N, C-alpha and C positions, 0 to 999 in steps of 0.2 A: 445620439440615437441609441436606444436600447436594443440589444441583439436578442434573437431567439436562443442562440447557443454560443458560448465562448468556450473553446477548448484550450485548456492550460497544459502545456508540455514543458517540462524542465529539462534542460540540457546541462550536463556537467561532464565534459571531456568525452562525449559520445556523439560526435557530429554525424557519423555514418548511420548509427541507429536512429538518430533523430530525423535524418532525411528520409529514412525508410518509413518511419512513423508518419511523417507529413505526406509522403506519397500515398500511403494507405487512406489518408483522410481526403485527398484531393477530389475524388469522385463521390464522396459521401456527404459533403456539406453543400448547403445552399448559400452561395457567396453573397446573396442580397441580404441575408439576415444572420449568417454565421461567420465566425472568425476564429483564428488561432492566436493565443497569446503565448509566444515562445519565449520562455524565460531562460536566459543563460546565467547560471549561478556562479559567475566570476571564474569561468574555466581558465586555467593558466596555460592551456595548450593552443590558444588561438581559435578555439571552436566558434566563438561568437563571430569572428571575422569570416570564417569559412561559411557559416550558415547565412550570414548577411549577404555574401556574394552569391550563394546558391539561390537564395530567395529572389534576388534581382534577376539572375540568369534564367531562372525557371518561370519568371513573371508571377511569383506567388505573392508579391508585395501587396496586392489589393486585399488579400485575406489572411496573410500571416504577418503579425507584428512582432518584431524582435525586441525584447526588453532585456537590457543588460543590467543585471544586479551588480552593485559595486562590491558586494561581499557574498561569500557562500554561506548563507545562514541555514542551510539544510533544506530538507524536503518540505516541512511545514511553511517555512519562510518563503520559499520559492513559490509554492502554491498560493499562499496568501497574496503575494505580489501579483501573480497572474490573475487571480480572481478579482482583485481590486482594480485591475487595469481596464475592465470593461463592465458596463452595466448589462446584465443579461438575465433572461428568465431561468436559464440553466447554465451550469458550468460543468464541462466534462474534464475531470482530472485524469490525465493519460500519461503513463510512463513513456519515456523515450524508447524503451525496449518493447513496446506494444505495437501491434498491427491490427487495425480494425477490419473485421470481415465485412464483405458487402452487405449493406442493410442493417448493420448492427447499431449505428447511431440513430437512425430513424426508429428502429424497434425500441430502443431505450427511451427515446422521447415520447413515443406513443404510449408506452406502458406507464411512464411517469405521469403523463397527462391524465391517465385513467385513475390514478391514485394521488389525489391532491395533498394527502398527508405524508406521502413518501418523501422524506427529506433527502434520502440517498437511494439510488437505484444502480445495481451492479449487473454486469453481464457474466456469462460463463467465460472463464479464462481457460485457454487450452494451448497445447503445443502445436507447432506447425502441421503435424500429422493428424490433428484433431483430438488427440488424447487429452481428456480434461485434467485440469489442475484443481486442487483443493483451494478454494478462495473464500469460503464462508466458515465462520468460527464461533465457538463459545468464548466467553471472556477468559483472559488470563486471570488466574486466582492463585492463592497460596497452594491449594491442593493440586492445581494443574501443574505446578512445578515439580511435585512428587512424581506425577505420571510421566512428565516429559523427561526428567532426569533418570528415572528407572529404565525407561525404554523396554519394559517387560510386559508381556501380554497379560499375565495374572494381575499385575498392578493396574494396568489399563482397564481390564474388565471390572475389577473391584470399584474403580472410581471413574467409570465410563461417562458419568454425567459431568465430570470435570475435565475430560479429555478435550483439548482445544479444537482440533480440526473437526469439521462436520462432513459427513459423507457427501459426495457429489450426487446431485439429483437432476432430473430433467424438468421438474415442475417448479413454478415460482414459489418462493419461500420468503420468510421474514427472519433472517438470522440475527443473532445479537450484534455481530459485526462482520464486515466484508472487506476484502482487499482493496486498497487504494491504487493498485496498479492501473485500474480503470474503474471509475465510479462517476455517476451523474449526480451532481449536487444541485439541488433546487436553490435558486437565488434567494428566495424568501426565507428558506431554512438557514442559509448562511448569515443573513442579516439578523435572524432571531438568535441563533446559537453563538455567532461570533466567529472570529478567525480560528484557524488551527493553532494549537499550542506550539509556539516557536521555541519552547524550552527543550523540545525533542529535536535533536539534529537529524536523526534517521532511525526508524523503527519505533513501534508502539504509538506513533502519532495517529494511525488509522483507528486502532481500537479505542484510544482516548476520545477521538472525535465522534465515533459512533456512540459511545456511552453518553456523551454530551447531547448528541442529537436525540437519542431516545429519552433522555431526562427532560427534554423540552417538549415531549409529547409527539415528536415526529417518528415515523416508522422507517425501517430500512428494508428495501425490497431487493430481492435477488431474482433476476429474470434470465434464466439460462438459454432462452431461445435466441437472445442476442449474444454473439460470440466474438471474442477478441483473442488474438494470439498474443501470448506473453512469453517473450524470450527470457525467461526468468534468470536473473543474475547478470543480465547484460548491462544494466545501469548501476549495479552495485556489486562489489566483490564479496560482500558478507556471505551470501548463500554459497558461493564457490568455496570460500574459506571454511564454512561449516561442513560442507561435503568432504573436504580434504582434512578436516579436523585440525586446521590451523587456528592459531589464536585469533579471536575476533577483536575488532577495533574497540577502543575504550568507549566510544560513543554508543555502542550497542548496549553495554552494561549501564552506562549513565542513563540511557532512555528507559531501560528496565527498572532501574532504581526509582526514577521519577514517576513512572506509572504506578508501581506498587505503593509508594508513599502517598501519592495523590489520591488513590481510590481506596486504600486499605490502611493508611496511616503508617507511621514508623514501625509500630508493632506488627502490622501486616507484612511489611517488607522483611522484617526479621523472621516472621513465621514462614514466609515464602522461601527464604534462604535456608532455614532449618529443614523444611520439607524437601527442598532441592537436594540438600546434603544427604538426607536420608535416602532419597531416590538414587543419588550417585553411589551410595554405599551398596545398595542392592545391585546396581549395574556392575560395580567393581567386583563384587563377590562372584557374580556370574562370569565375568571376564576372566578372573583368576582360575575359575573352575573349567574354563574352556567352553562354556556354554553360550557365549555371547561375543559378538564382535564389538569392539569399542565404538562409541558414538559421541563421546564428549570432545570438545575442542581443547587444545593446549591451554593450560593455565586457567581453565574454567573455574575451578574451586576458588582461587584467589580473586578472580575477576568478579564472580558473583557477589562476594562479600565486600567489594570495593565500596568505600564510603565517599 
């Protein structure tokens, strides 16, 4: 039987967050035509067993299906596994560190139904207190690396059209790409575009997929009236590491390299690195002059050039 909605949630060592996510969904789904594909990405901490027991104890088993992946293939692989597990008109990709606000799921479905060429529809992401998070973006490009690495208002103004984050707004929009912390994927678009690129372990897979969706003639719709809490950093340590300027994991830079080589070629990847290096020089000069707080992670220069 084909579902109206299949919600894909990936767990990797976050059972408490995942249970909170499922709790937020419980009153938002129509169990006669909606279901959750809960993918455990080979968690080594016994998460899958904990979740399986809780699903039975809470009598969620009619609408939550636990799928145990034999390996941790990353974000794309986990989502592909979940999407393929059920035939559905729509698939809601939802982070385990997300909590849906009342009415958000229905609002996304109604808006997507109004726009049959919307391959992806995203909600507004926000903190628990309602403060919005930036979740729509311009494409990463070689010039955006200069802006990002410099972290300097003058450089940002000069190349504002290449600055990746888009301002938060209250009106529907069609951004180049949107965060996959929560996104509604049309089943027809998935069959047309194909699965997410499993060559990315984590990061850059969302912008990659959005580019492919748009290349196939589908649109991307951002609908901020639907709101979802995102406990940013709960399901991954990368954002916490970046905030503390600790060294980022190698898979982040591997994903960055894959993205730039895929869409800009090897020369584009080199150009991105050169422009990043120029931006880093601007930032460093300001730091040495005492005009700027450091914002780069440890070993970033060496890791950016990692082959």
